[in-house]
N, C-alpha and C positions, 0 to 999 in steps of 0.2 A: 310309865307315859311320859312323854317329852314334849313340853309346852314351849311356844314362842311368846314371851310378853313385848308387847310394844306400846311404851308411853313415855313422854317426856318430862314425867315427873319422878325425879328420883326417889322421893319419900315414898310415895305409892309403890313404885319397883321396888324398894327394900322390904316394905311390909309384906306383899305378895309373896316375895321370895322367903322371906323368914318362914311365912305360914305353909305354904305350897310345899317347901322342901321336908318340911316336918311330914307331910304326907306320904313321902316316897315319890313326888314329882320332881322329874328333871327339867331343869329350866334354863333357857337362853334368854337374854334381853337387848332390846334395840330401843334407842331413844328417838327414833323418827322412822317415818315410812322408807327412806332411801335406805337407811341401816338394816332395815328388816327385809327389804328386797334382795339386798345382797347376800344376807345369812341364807335366806330362800334357796339361792342359788346355788348353795354349797352343802346345804343341810335338810333332811327331812323331819318334818315334826307330825306329831299325833292331832295338836289342836293350837290355833293361833289365838291369842288374846289382843284385841286391837283397841288402842283408844283413837278418838275422832280428831280433837284440837291438837295438832302437832306441827312444830315448824319442818319447813322444807318440804315435806308431802303429809298431807291430811290422811286420816284413817279410809275415809271412802276412797280415794284417789288410789290409795296404796292396793286396798283389795281388789278394784277395779284391775290393777296391773297384775296382782297376784293370779287372778283367774284368766285373764286375757293373754298376758305376755308369757307367763310363767307356767302357763296350763296347771297351777297347782290347785289341788281339790282337796285340800285339807280343810278340815271345819275351823270356822274363824267365828269367836265370839267378840263382839263389840261391847267394851268396858268404857262406858263415858259419862260424863255428866250432863250430857245434852238429852233431854228426855222429851222433845216433841215429837208429835207423830210425822211429820215431814222428815225429821233427821231419821228415825226408826225406818220408815219407807225407803229413804235414800240407802241406809245401811243394808238393808235385805235385798234391794236390787243391783247394788253392787257386788253382791255375791255372799254376803254374810249368813250364817246359819243360827246364831242366836244374839239376845241384847240384853245388857244388864246395867242398870242404871246407877252411878255412883250418887250418895254412897250405898253400899250394900254389906251385906254380912259375907264375911270368908268363907264361912262353910257352904252358904249357895253357890259361891264361885267354883269350889272344888266339886261339890254336887254335879253342876252343870259342864265342868269340864271332863269329869267321867263320864257324862251322858254321851258327850259328843265326841269322845274318844272310842266308845264301844260302837257307835253309830258307824264310825269309820269315816272314809273319803266320799265326797258327793259323787252320785252317780246319774245326775239328771243332765249331763252333756251328752247329748247324741253321738257326737263327734269329736274325737280327739285331733288336734291339729298342731303340728311342729313343723314350720317352714312349708316345704313341700310334700310333707309326709302326712297322711290322714290314717285313722281309725275309726269306721264306722260301728258303734258299739251295738246298733241294733242287729245290723246283718254280719257283723263281726267279720268284715272284709276291711283289707287295707291296701292303700295305695302309695305310691311314692311320684310325684308327677303325675304324668299321664299313664303310668305302668302299674297293674296289678301285682300285688306280693303275693306269691303261692307261699301260705303257711300254713301249719297245722293248729289245731284248735289250742294246743298247750302254747305253742309258739305266739299265736295271736294273745293269748291271755299274758305272757311274760311281755308282749311287745305293749300291751294296754298298762301294764304296772310300769312300765319304763316311761310311759309317755305322762303318767299321772303323777310321777314323782320329777319328772324333767324339770329344771336342768341339774337336779342334784344326784349325787351317787347312788344306787340301788345296790344293798348288799345280796352277796349268794345267799344267805341266812334268810332275809326277807321274801326273796323271790320264791325260795324253797318252801316256806311255811306258807305263802300264799297260794300257791298254786297245787302242793300235795300235802299240806296239814302236815299230821302226825306219821304219815306213810313216806318217810324222806326216801327217795331213790336212790339209785346207785350214782357214785361220785362223778361220773362223768356223763350224765344224762342231761344234766341242767347245760353243762359246756356245751353238750352236741346241739342241744336247742339254739343256744346263743349263736352259736357258729353258723347255723342255717339261717339265721334271722339276718346276720351280720351279712351274709352272701346275697340274701335278697335285697338288704338296704344299699350295699354296695358291689354290685356286680363289675366285672370286668377290672377288678383291681382299682376300683375309683377310692376317695379319701373315705376310710372307715367312718361310718356314720353312728355304729355303736362301738364305744370303745370298752376295753377294758383295764380296770385299775389294780393292778395286783395287790391283793390283801386288802382291797375295799368293796370292790364289785364293779358294776356297769353303769355306763352313763351314755346317754343320746346326744350326738353333737352334730348341729347342723350349722 
């Protein structure tokens, strides 16, 4: 499990890091909301742990931008000293998935992280949008501008995963595991699907919207 910790208190970060790493959890740290946004543009995480009261950009505003601007559907656990009902309401309305008040038991935090990781990314958004690219999750149809995209079911699933993780790079291994599970296809099958998606997104040799980063994976760029 890979977790992003966002908190401006260095002592809290060190305590959490020491405990969670012993449980086999891989951690990255950000000391304010702006740093968290920067990391999320480059990497994918299984869970985000978010403080509320931070300099530069508070936790509520950060999660709003994570959901609305980055289209990131990674589960978010708010970890904060703010225990008021209005604070909790604002946190969940911003896009939070869980809420734990300081002080807390480290074991409880670990259990909540494991539960959120198993739950996976949020599926409550009916439409994924990135620029003029839209994917309707209910009808499983995609469009770019006013042009409908002609994609197969598997290609739509790949596009969905790319949109959910955007703007992060999505590895070949992740796509293969999510689409085919243990039944790994021939080595060129994923490449063929990506090629078809790229042609639909960028016809007539337009600037590529779906980029291949050799040795890393694929990324949507608008």
